[in-house]
N, C-alpha and C positions, 0 to 999 in steps of 0.2 A: 519580467520577473525571472530571477535566477533559479528559483526553486525553493522548496520548503526546507526548513532547518528545525531541529529540535526533537525531543523525545518527551512524551507526556504520558502520565499515568491517569487513567480514568476508570470509573466504575460503570458497570452495566446494570440498569435497573431490572426489575422483575418482568417488564414487558420487552426487554431486549434493546432498550434505548441507551444511548450515551451522549454526553454533552461534548460538543466540540470545544476544546480549550481556547481561551481567549488568545493565547500566544500563537496558536495555529490560525485562528480566524483572522488575526491581524496580517497574516502573510498572504491572504487571498487577494487577488488583484482588485483594485478599486472598482466598486460597482458590480463585482461578480456575484451572481446568485449562489447561494449555498446549496448547490445541486451537484450531486456526485454519482458515480457508479462504484458500487462495492462488488468485488469479484474475488474468486478463489485466487490465492497467490501461491507461491512456491514455499516449500518447507512448512506447509500447513498453517500459513498465516493468511490473512485477507489483504487485499489491496484496495485502497480508496483512491479513485481518480477524479480530479475535477472534470467537469463535462468536456471542456475544450481539449484536455489531454486524452480523455477516452475517445472522443470523436476522431482525433488524428490517428490514434492507435487502431481503432475499429476500421477506419478507412484502409489502412495498410493490411490488416488481417483479411478484409474482404477481397483484396486483390490477389491473395494466395490461390494457387491452383487446386481447386477441389477435386481434380482427377487424381491427385496424389493422395494415397491412403493415410500417410503421415500428416498431411495438412488437415484432412477430415478429423483425424484423431485429436490433433492439437486444438482445432476449433471446438470440438465437443468438450474437451477438458477445460479449455480456457473460457469459452463463452457461456457454457451452461452454468447457470447460477448467477450470472452478472445481473445486478439489480440497480435500477435507478432509485436514488434516495434523495430526499430534500429535507433540509433542516426545518423542524417545526418552529413555532413562535418562541419557544424557549431555547432554540439552538441545538436541539437534540436530533440525532440520526437513529434510525431503526435498523438493527441487524436481524435479518431473517433467521428463523430457526435452523434451516439447512446450512447457512453460512456459519452460524454459531457452532453447530455440531462439527463441521469440517475443520474449523480452527480450534476447537476445544475451548472457546471463550465462554466462560460461565459468569464470572463476577468482575474480576479485575483485568484490565486490558492496558496494553502499551500501544500508544500511537507513535510510530517511528518514521520520521521524515526520510524520504528517499528521492530527493530532487524534485521531479515533477509529479510525484505521486507519494502516497503514504501507506505504510504497512500497518496492519492492525494485528496484534499478537495477544494471545493469552499471556498474562504477566509471568507466570512461572516458566512457561515454555520459552519465552523471549530471553529471560535472564539465564536459563540453562544453555540456550543456543550461544549467547554472547560469551558466557564462561567457557564453553567447550572450544570455541574458535579463537578466543583472545590470544592464546599462546602462539598461534600460527599467523597472526595478523601481519607481522613484518614480512614473512615470506610470501604471503598472499599478495600483499601490496607490490612486492618486487615482481611476482609472476604476472599480475594483471597489468600493472602500469609499466614496469620495466624501464627501458630506455626512452619510452615515449613520454614519460611524465617529466615535466620540467618543474623543478622546485622553484616557486616564485620568490623564496627567501634567499636563494643563492644567486650570486651574480655570474 
């Protein structure tokens, strides 16, 4: 699998559940269980990791040096709140109250594919973020990719 693609708008019900969109579910590897880890992300969004992606990431994090205070701080901020979730029979996932509060997700949410993981955003926060950074997208691309990026459409 090359990664997830797409952007989906979903609603959160009164119990904190949301339906995984069919377009997203079709991108899961064949036979993969709909079991994930939801965690605090950056910029006050949440990150949804398929279990295999989370396991690989967790393995790397566990190898970090706990004698370094910055490592301990990172682990606390990153790992605390990580929650294993499994789709119910209707294909819904549950967002815990602390994660909803962290991300300010109340009713409408955006699921935004990010390669091997997915970000979960409050709808208004997401569109404000995109709008704020859209003007600088070209310079950001040049700074991040620079000369290392080979345009596949140019010969």
